[in-house]
N, C-alpha and C positions, 0 to 999 in steps of 0.2 A: 131304700130311702123311707124314712118315717113320714107318714102323712100329717102327724101332729106338729112337727117342728122341722120343716125342710131346710131352713137356713140357720138353725140354732137359736133364733129369736122368737120363734113361734109364728112367723109370717111366711107365706108362700111368695116367692119372687116370681117375676115374669118369666125368667129362664126356666125355673122349676115347673111352672104351669105349662110352658111350651113343650118341655120334654115329656111331661105326663100326657098332654094332649096328643103329641106325635106318636108316642108308644101305643096309646089307645087306638089311634087311627090305623097304624100299621097292623095291630093285632086284630082289628075288626074287618079289614078287607082280606079276602081270600087270595090264594095264589093266582087265579086267572085275572082278577081285577088288578092285582099288583103288576102283573106282566103288561097288561094293557096300559096302565099308568106309566110304566117305564118306557114303553114304546112311544106313547104320546109325548112324553118329555123329550125323548131323543129326537123325534120329528120336529118339535117346537124349537129345540136348541139348534138343530140343523138349519131350519128356516131362518132363525135369528142370525146365525153365523153367515149364511148366504146374503141376507139383507145388509148386514153391516159391512161385509166385504164389498158388495156391489156398490154401496153408497160411498165407501172410501175410495174405490177405483174411479168412480165418477167425479168425486171431488178432486182427486189428483189430476185427472185429465183436464178439468176446467182450469186448475191452477197452472198446469203446464202450458196451456194455450194462452193464458193471461201473461205469464212470464215471457214466453217467446214473443208475443206481440209487443210487450214493453221493451224487450231487448232489441227487437228489430227497429222500433221507432227511435230508440235512443242512439242506435248505430248510424242512422241516416244523417 
């Protein structure tokens, strides 16, 4: 990519600036820091998945209790 005219009009777009910043960031951190960053991201995503799953199960339990109560009252 040419730094003078990234998009053909002489202007740097947000996407081009993001790609350039990302490549500079990846090139600046060494292998140990990159591995730690990946491990932290995996831990964070695992926690996020666990939290969303637990929240969805809790919501489903509450809705099941509500529906069973409504159906029981309607049947009487």
